[in-house]
Residue frames relative to the residue before (quaternion, step in Angstrom):
aa qw qx qy qz dx dy dz
X 1.0000 0.0000 0.0000 0.0000 0.00 0.00 0.00
X 0.0923 -0.8079 0.5811 0.0337 3.58 -0.48 1.19
X 0.2278 -0.7616 0.5951 0.1183 3.55 -0.92 0.96
X 0.8561 0.0648 -0.0735 0.5075 3.57 -0.81 1.04
X 0.0299 0.8491 -0.5266 0.0266 3.63 0.61 1.03
X 0.2847 -0.7845 0.5118 0.2039 3.61 1.17 -0.41
X 0.8047 -0.2133 0.1880 0.5211 3.57 -0.71 -1.10
X 0.6141 -0.6397 0.3103 0.3426 3.57 1.27 0.27
X 0.2909 0.7800 -0.5168 0.1998 3.63 1.15 0.33
X 0.7192 0.3954 -0.2311 0.5225 3.57 0.90 -0.94
X 0.5926 0.6024 -0.3536 0.4011 3.57 1.05 -0.78
X 0.6668 0.5054 -0.3026 0.4565 3.58 0.89 -0.92
X 0.6593 0.5003 -0.3136 0.4654 3.58 0.98 -0.80
X 0.6344 0.5235 -0.3330 0.4611 3.57 1.02 -0.74
X 0.6760 0.4862 -0.2948 0.4688 3.57 0.94 -0.87
X 0.6527 0.5024 -0.3159 0.4710 3.59 1.16 -0.51
X 0.6234 0.5239 -0.3336 0.4749 3.56 1.30 -0.22
X 0.5861 -0.5660 0.4354 0.3829 3.55 -1.29 -0.23
X 0.2202 0.8272 -0.4902 0.1641 3.58 1.08 0.75
X 0.4806 -0.6416 0.4652 0.3755 3.60 1.19 -0.24
X 0.7732 -0.2579 0.2133 0.5387 3.57 -0.80 -0.98
X 0.1689 -0.7799 0.5983 0.0730 3.54 -1.17 0.65
X 0.1180 -0.7422 0.6572 0.0576 3.53 -0.93 1.03
X 0.0479 -0.7857 0.6161 0.0278 3.57 -1.12 0.64
X 0.1722 -0.7666 0.6097 0.1043 3.58 -1.07 0.75
X 0.0262 0.7960 -0.5974 0.0943 3.56 -0.72 1.18
X 0.3183 -0.7800 0.5132 0.1643 3.57 -0.74 1.08
X 0.6289 0.5432 -0.3388 0.4412 3.62 1.14 -0.56
X 0.4235 -0.7499 0.4532 0.2300 3.57 -0.52 1.19
X 0.6694 0.4997 -0.3073 0.4559 3.59 0.95 -0.84
X 0.6622 0.4898 -0.3077 0.4763 3.59 0.94 -0.85
X 0.6233 0.5427 -0.3366 0.4513 3.57 1.03 -0.77
X 0.6464 0.5189 -0.3207 0.4583 3.57 1.00 -0.82
X 0.6386 0.5267 -0.3268 0.4560 3.61 0.98 -0.81
X 0.6851 0.4835 -0.2853 0.4642 3.56 0.88 -0.95
X 0.6427 0.5346 -0.3240 0.4428 3.55 0.98 -0.84
X 0.6722 0.4970 -0.2981 0.4607 3.59 0.97 -0.83
X 0.7502 0.4351 -0.2276 0.4427 3.57 0.88 -0.97
X 0.8208 0.3129 -0.1136 0.4642 3.57 0.86 -0.98
X 0.3208 0.7685 -0.5038 0.2294 3.59 1.22 0.15
X 0.3345 0.7218 -0.5525 0.2486 3.56 -0.94 0.91
X 0.6997 -0.5035 0.3093 0.4016 3.59 -1.23 0.27
X 0.6966 0.4707 -0.2841 0.4609 3.61 1.15 -0.48
X 0.7409 0.4074 -0.2007 0.4948 3.58 1.22 -0.35
X 0.0138 -0.7785 0.6273 -0.0170 3.57 -0.89 1.00
X 0.1627 -0.7964 0.5796 0.0568 3.55 -0.75 1.10
X 0.1406 -0.7759 0.6128 0.0527 3.55 -0.91 1.01
X 0.2140 -0.7715 0.5880 0.1152 3.58 -0.56 1.14
X 0.3804 0.7116 -0.4752 0.3509 3.56 0.02 1.33
X 0.5367 -0.5821 0.5057 0.3427 3.51 -1.38 0.23
X 0.4424 -0.7193 0.4665 0.2632 3.61 -0.62 1.09
X 0.6086 0.5672 -0.3525 0.4286 3.59 1.14 -0.55
X 0.7501 0.3338 -0.1956 0.5364 3.58 1.23 -0.39
X 0.4759 0.6979 -0.4282 0.3212 3.57 1.26 -0.08
X 0.3713 -0.7308 0.5363 0.2007 3.57 -1.03 0.87
X 0.1752 -0.8228 0.5353 0.0757 3.57 0.04 1.30
X 0.6126 0.5541 -0.3512 0.4409 3.59 1.08 -0.67
X 0.6546 0.5063 -0.3192 0.4618 3.58 0.95 -0.81
X 0.6380 0.5213 -0.3340 0.4578 3.58 0.98 -0.79
X 0.6426 0.5183 -0.3242 0.4618 3.59 0.95 -0.85
X 0.6342 0.5234 -0.3222 0.4692 3.57 1.05 -0.78
X 0.6582 0.5058 -0.3065 0.4659 3.58 0.98 -0.83
X 0.7057 0.4513 -0.2622 0.4791 3.57 1.02 -0.79
X 0.4150 -0.7488 0.4345 0.2798 3.58 1.25 -0.32
X 0.7604 0.2427 -0.1752 0.5763 3.59 1.20 0.42
X 0.6266 -0.5397 0.3914 0.4035 3.60 -1.20 0.38
X 0.4762 -0.6786 0.4894 0.2708 3.55 -1.16 0.64
X 0.2124 -0.6901 0.6680 0.1800 3.51 -1.33 0.48
X 0.1735 -0.8302 0.5278 0.0461 3.55 -0.27 1.32
X 0.0282 0.7863 -0.6149 0.0537 3.55 -0.99 0.89
X 0.3522 0.7645 -0.5060 0.1883 3.58 -1.07 0.53
X 0.4053 -0.6083 0.6180 0.2894 3.46 -1.41 0.38
X 0.2020 -0.8452 0.4828 0.1086 3.55 0.15 1.32
X 0.5571 -0.5959 0.4512 0.3618 3.60 -1.07 0.68
X 0.4443 -0.7391 0.4360 0.2573 3.58 -0.56 1.15
X 0.6720 0.5305 -0.3148 0.4099 3.59 1.00 -0.74
X 0.7651 0.2703 -0.1866 0.5538 3.62 1.20 -0.26
X 0.2604 0.8282 -0.4763 0.1397 3.59 1.23 0.33
X 0.7012 0.4690 -0.2940 0.4494 3.61 0.79 -0.93
X 0.6889 0.4429 -0.3183 0.4774 3.67 0.74 -0.82
X 0.6249 0.5297 -0.3530 0.4520 3.61 1.06 -0.60
X 0.6390 0.5088 -0.3264 0.4757 3.59 0.99 -0.76
X 0.6489 0.5007 -0.3184 0.4763 3.59 0.99 -0.79
X 0.6262 0.5215 -0.3376 0.4710 3.59 1.06 -0.70
X 0.6416 0.5112 -0.3243 0.4711 3.61 0.97 -0.76
X 0.6107 0.5604 -0.3502 0.4363 3.59 1.06 -0.69
X 0.5917 0.5796 -0.3684 0.4222 3.59 1.11 -0.58
X 0.7484 0.3179 -0.1827 0.5526 3.60 1.21 -0.50
X 0.2650 0.8324 -0.4678 0.1343 3.57 1.26 0.29
X 0.6285 0.5376 -0.3510 0.4391 3.62 1.07 -0.57
X 0.6922 0.4318 -0.2663 0.5134 3.58 1.28 -0.18
X 0.6424 0.4866 -0.3044 0.5078 3.57 1.31 0.25
X 0.3605 -0.7323 0.5417 0.2009 3.57 -0.98 0.89
X 0.7613 -0.2156 0.1636 0.5892 3.55 0.88 -0.96
X 0.2344 -0.7476 0.6048 0.1428 3.54 -1.35 0.24
X 0.0862 -0.7464 0.6578 0.0521 3.55 -1.03 0.88
X 0.0601 0.8382 -0.5297 0.1151 3.57 -0.33 1.25
X 0.2272 -0.7236 0.6317 0.1604 3.53 -1.25 0.59
X 0.0592 0.7837 -0.6098 0.1021 3.52 -0.88 1.06
X 0.6973 -0.3969 0.3558 0.4792 3.54 -1.31 -0.01
X 0.5992 -0.6236 0.3633 0.3466 3.60 -0.88 0.95
X 0.6518 0.5237 -0.3263 0.4410 3.58 0.98 -0.78
X 0.6313 0.5226 -0.3366 0.4637 3.60 1.07 -0.65
X 0.6339 0.5130 -0.3249 0.4789 3.59 0.98 -0.82
X 0.6220 0.5387 -0.3383 0.4566 3.60 1.03 -0.76
X 0.6550 0.4997 -0.3158 0.4707 3.59 0.98 -0.79
X 0.6453 0.5403 -0.3233 0.4325 3.58 0.98 -0.82
X 0.7752 0.3659 -0.1656 0.4875 3.58 0.99 -0.89
X 0.4367 0.7410 -0.4346 0.2670 3.61 1.26 -0.06
X 0.3329 -0.7058 0.5927 0.1992 3.53 -1.35 0.44
X 0.6461 -0.5155 0.3723 0.4221 3.63 -1.14 0.49
X 0.7556 0.3442 -0.2839 0.4795 3.55 -0.94 0.95
X 0.6167 0.5248 -0.3539 0.4680 3.59 1.21 -0.33
X 0.6091 -0.6038 0.3723 0.3546 3.57 -1.07 0.71
X 0.6720 0.5055 -0.2974 0.4522 3.61 1.11 -0.62
X 0.5033 0.6701 -0.4174 0.3512 3.60 1.25 -0.32
X 0.2245 0.7921 -0.5383 0.1802 3.57 -0.81 1.00
X 0.8226 -0.2507 0.1726 0.4803 3.52 -1.29 -0.37
X 0.6554 0.5154 -0.3235 0.4473 3.60 0.89 -0.91
X 0.6194 0.5510 -0.3358 0.4472 3.59 0.96 -0.86
X 0.7180 0.4721 -0.2538 0.4441 3.54 0.76 -1.12
X 0.6808 0.4965 -0.3018 0.4459 3.59 0.91 -0.84
X 0.6642 0.4872 -0.3085 0.4757 3.60 1.08 -0.60
X 0.5814 0.6794 -0.3510 0.2777 3.55 1.00 -0.91
X 0.6826 0.4849 -0.3389 0.4291 3.68 0.77 -0.80
X 0.7586 0.4479 -0.1943 0.4316 3.57 1.04 -0.80
X 0.8275 0.1354 -0.0215 0.5445 3.58 0.97 -0.82
X 0.3241 -0.6656 0.6246 0.2486 3.50 -1.36 0.37
X 0.2117 -0.8067 0.5463 0.0772 3.57 -0.69 1.12
X 0.0314 -0.7749 0.6313 -0.0013 3.57 -0.90 1.00
X 0.2894 -0.7403 0.5817 0.1725 3.57 -0.73 1.07
X 0.2570 -0.8275 0.4876 0.1073 3.59 -0.55 1.16
X 0.7615 -0.2797 0.2160 0.5433 3.62 0.64 -1.04
X 0.4785 -0.6512 0.5145 0.2871 3.55 -1.33 0.39
X 0.1902 -0.7533 0.6202 0.1087 3.54 -1.27 0.52
X 0.3329 -0.7857 0.4931 0.1697 3.58 -0.58 1.15
X 0.6851 -0.4952 0.3397 0.4123 3.60 -1.23 0.36
X 0.6216 0.5873 -0.3424 0.3891 3.59 1.07 -0.65
X 0.5698 0.5956 -0.3849 0.4152 3.60 1.24 -0.20
X 0.7192 0.4086 -0.2236 0.5156 3.60 1.27 -0.24
X 0.1463 -0.7507 0.6351 0.1084 3.51 -1.30 0.48
X 0.4720 -0.3432 -0.7817 0.2200 1.53 -1.07 2.27
X 0.6010 -0.5741 0.3983 0.3880 3.63 -1.12 0.51
X 0.3767 -0.7163 0.5335 0.2458 3.63 -0.89 0.86
X 0.5883 -0.5806 0.4334 0.3592 3.56 -1.29 0.07
X 0.7268 0.4060 -0.2181 0.5092 3.58 1.27 -0.17
X 0.4692 -0.6163 0.5455 0.3201 3.54 -1.34 0.30
X 0.2555 -0.7398 0.6011 0.1612 3.54 -1.25 0.53
X 0.1215 -0.7677 0.6203 0.1054 3.56 -1.33 0.08
X 0.3166 -0.7295 0.5787 0.1811 3.54 -1.27 0.50
X 0.0487 -0.7926 0.6078 -0.0016 3.55 -1.03 0.87
X 0.2748 -0.7160 0.6131 0.1897 3.52 -1.29 0.50
X 0.1244 -0.7715 0.6225 0.0416 3.55 -0.87 1.06
X 0.1109 -0.8036 0.5842 0.0261 3.56 -0.43 1.22
X 0.3833 -0.7428 0.5022 0.2216 3.57 -0.63 1.12
X 0.4390 -0.6962 0.5061 0.2579 3.58 -0.86 0.97
X 0.5568 -0.6067 0.4481 0.3478 3.58 -1.12 0.63
X 0.7566 0.0000 -0.0149 0.6537 3.57 1.27 -0.49
X 0.6213 -0.5418 0.3844 0.4155 3.63 -1.07 0.54
X 0.5974 -0.5976 0.4020 0.3525 3.58 -1.08 0.69
X 0.7715 -0.0396 0.0158 0.6349 3.58 1.24 -0.47
X 0.5865 -0.5632 0.4260 0.3968 3.62 -1.17 0.47
X 0.3033 -0.8085 0.4828 0.1459 3.56 -0.44 1.22
X 0.3527 -0.7465 0.5327 0.1861 3.55 -0.73 1.12
X 0.6019 -0.5966 0.3856 0.3650 3.64 -1.02 0.70
X 0.7050 0.4514 -0.2729 0.4740 3.61 1.10 -0.58
X 0.3610 0.7663 -0.4741 0.2402 3.62 1.26 0.01
X 0.6818 0.4982 -0.2974 0.4455 3.58 0.79 -1.02
X 0.6745 0.5014 -0.2983 0.4524 3.60 0.92 -0.92
X 0.6539 0.5123 -0.3152 0.4589 3.57 0.97 -0.83
X 0.6671 0.4943 -0.3045 0.4668 3.59 0.90 -0.90
X 0.6491 0.5180 -0.3210 0.4553 3.60 0.94 -0.88
X 0.6710 0.4910 -0.2997 0.4678 3.59 0.93 -0.87
X 0.6467 0.5454 -0.3255 0.4222 3.57 0.94 -0.86
X 0.7842 0.3372 -0.1732 0.4913 3.58 0.91 -0.88
X 0.4173 0.6888 -0.4855 0.3402 3.59 1.24 0.17
X 0.7638 0.0806 -0.0441 0.6389 3.57 1.17 -0.65
X 0.1429 -0.8793 0.4469 0.0819 3.55 0.53 1.23
X 0.6376 0.5215 -0.3507 0.4456 3.62 1.14 -0.32
X 0.5463 0.5964 -0.4073 0.4242 3.57 1.26 -0.13
X 0.5322 -0.5770 0.4959 0.3714 3.54 -1.27 0.31
X 0.6690 -0.4753 0.3678 0.4374 3.58 -1.26 0.29
X 0.6387 0.5496 -0.3322 0.4239 3.57 0.89 -0.92
X 0.7264 0.4223 -0.2501 0.4810 3.59 0.86 -0.91
X 0.6541 0.5266 -0.3211 0.4378 3.59 0.98 -0.80
X 0.7650 0.3563 -0.1795 0.5055 3.58 1.04 -0.79
X 0.3141 0.7595 -0.5097 0.2542 3.57 1.25 0.31
X 0.7429 0.3344 -0.2804 0.5075 3.57 -0.81 1.02
X 0.6956 0.3964 -0.2606 0.5396 3.58 1.26 -0.39
X 0.7884 -0.0561 0.0849 0.6067 3.55 0.88 -1.03
X 0.4555 -0.6676 0.5155 0.2846 3.55 -1.27 0.40
X 0.6655 -0.4729 0.3824 0.4327 3.54 -1.31 0.19
X 0.6290 0.5429 -0.3332 0.4457 3.58 1.05 -0.74
X 0.6412 0.5117 -0.3232 0.4717 3.59 1.01 -0.76
X 0.6314 0.5228 -0.3302 0.4680 3.58 1.02 -0.81
X 0.6659 0.5031 -0.3004 0.4618 3.57 0.91 -0.92
X 0.6299 0.5595 -0.3384 0.4191 3.60 1.01 -0.77
X 0.6690 0.4794 -0.2894 0.4887 3.60 1.24 -0.40
X 0.5682 -0.6103 0.3779 0.4023 3.56 1.30 -0.04
X 0.5631 0.5836 -0.3889 0.4370 3.57 1.24 0.34
X 0.4381 -0.6687 0.5385 0.2662 3.54 -1.22 0.58
X 0.4132 -0.7373 0.4716 0.2513 3.64 -0.55 1.09
X 0.6852 0.4744 -0.2937 0.4681 3.60 1.16 -0.44
X 0.4943 0.6587 -0.4348 0.3643 3.61 1.25 0.03
X 0.4974 -0.6397 0.4985 0.3080 3.55 -1.28 0.38
X 0.6164 -0.5794 0.3771 0.3771 3.62 -1.03 0.66
X 0.6670 0.5311 -0.3231 0.4107 3.62 0.97 -0.76
X 0.6519 0.4906 -0.3284 0.4759 3.61 1.25 0.01
X 0.6128 0.5956 -0.3274 0.4033 3.59 1.28 -0.24
X 0.4073 -0.7194 0.5032 0.2519 3.66 -0.70 1.01
X 0.6582 -0.5397 0.3504 0.3909 3.61 -1.13 0.57
X 0.6638 0.5134 -0.3236 0.4371 3.61 0.87 -0.89
X 0.6402 0.5168 -0.3294 0.4631 3.59 1.10 -0.63
X 0.5875 0.5326 -0.3675 0.4859 3.60 1.10 -0.59
X 0.6556 0.5124 -0.3132 0.4577 3.57 0.98 -0.83
X 0.6297 0.5243 -0.3329 0.4666 3.59 1.04 -0.74
X 0.6358 0.5092 -0.3232 0.4817 3.58 1.02 -0.78
X 0.6233 0.5409 -0.3364 0.4536 3.58 1.02 -0.82
X 0.6265 0.5673 -0.3310 0.4196 3.58 1.09 -0.66
X 0.6665 0.4807 -0.3074 0.4799 3.59 1.24 -0.30
X 0.5030 0.6521 -0.4260 0.3746 3.60 1.29 -0.13
X 0.3361 -0.7301 0.5606 0.1995 3.57 -0.90 0.91
X 0.2119 -0.7899 0.5683 0.0905 3.57 -0.46 1.25
X 0.6684 -0.5115 0.3481 0.4128 3.63 -1.17 0.52
X 0.6814 0.4989 -0.3014 0.4426 3.60 0.95 -0.79
X 0.5830 0.5973 -0.3687 0.4092 3.57 1.29 -0.31
X 0.5879 0.6075 -0.3746 0.3808 3.59 1.16 -0.47
X 0.7823 0.3325 -0.2535 0.4618 3.52 -1.21 0.56
């Protein structure tokens, strides 16, 4: 499954390989028409659609197997697109993506590193991220002002930990003001005592907290359904 084939530079190479069947989703109507005319065949299916709204789970069901996702993802929607793919993660085997180098750094970061943040934590339960190589501006025409990088995201056979319903809200709140301490960033969601009960220091910074510990903190959040 290729996201954003554009003029088909990667698409042609994939079709020349032993990849089997190839689906591609392209939102640009003119580019889609070019690809449809040139590459039409039994192994290639083109979907003229917005990848942010595309139903990857349904496609996997139609194909009868998990998807292998590949693409030079649009940099301006990279984070919401990755989160959208996570919604269908049980129908995906792996993802090989090219993004702005700084985004790949955030995806692969470890706790305590400056690049560690919300994207790192949200991906962590579902995928293992391996940074593969950098791609310089000269690989593109016209050359962009930024470097790119390629990463492989391998979907875990099971989540790294049972994900609490409040996990997303806790992580979002923690990194909304990343220079705040956990106690201040999560004020209104949990107390300092609740944070301490999970083995975390309320005065620590969010970028030092491992994903599983965020999930433990989420487990202390009182959800509306918990009342009564």
